[in-house]
N, C-alpha and C positions, 0 to 999 in steps of 0.2 A: 194317345192316337186312336181314332175311330177302327173299325174293321173295314176295311177297302175292299171287299169282294164282291165284284158285281155280278158273280154267277153264282150266288147261292141259289138255291131253290126259291127262298122268300123274295130275293132282290128279282129274280126274274120273271116270277109271278105278279109282282108289284112293285117297281122300284121307288116310288114314290116316297115312303118311310125315309129310306135309305138315302135318297137325294136330299130331302130335308135335314137329315142328322150330318151327311157332310158337308152341306152348305152352312150349317150353322156351327160345327165344329172346326172346320177347315175348308174354305171354298177353294183351296188348290192344295193337294196332297197327293202324296206317292204312293201308289198299289204296289206292294212288294209282288203279288200274286201274278198280276200282268205286266210288271216293270215298265210302268207307264204313269204320267200324272194325270189325275182325275180333276178336272177343273170344273166345279158346280156353281160357282157364284156369277151372278149375272154381269157385273162389272169385268171381272176377271176374264169371262168367256169373250166379252163385247172386245176387250183390249187384245185379246188373242186374235179375234177374227179381224180385226181392224189395221193389225200391224203385221201386214205381208211379207215384208223384210226381214223378219226375226221368227216369225211362227210359218212354217210352211209342211206341208206332207209329201214336198219332194224329196224328203230325205226318211221318209218313215221307215221305221223297223218292222212294221208289222206286215205280213206274208199273207194277211186273211186269216179266216177260222180256222181251227184246229180242232181234232178230234175230243181232247179234254175240254175245251171251251169254246161250243158251236155257237153260230151266231144265235143274238137273241134280240126282240123288239127294246128299242130305246127310243 
């Protein structure tokens, strides 16, 4: 299981190597740190975006950025 922390300094400064690694090792993986799925594969993301009845932000558990994990460019 790859390290799935999108909040490390290295990933915040340049996320592309982490994105490549995550996509190669598992295009859909669970991040324990943020308690959410990371979806990095093209086909997987496309499926999610095209399947509104199964995937929606209407029931999102995220309440916005927190002090521990401020927003960062992605």
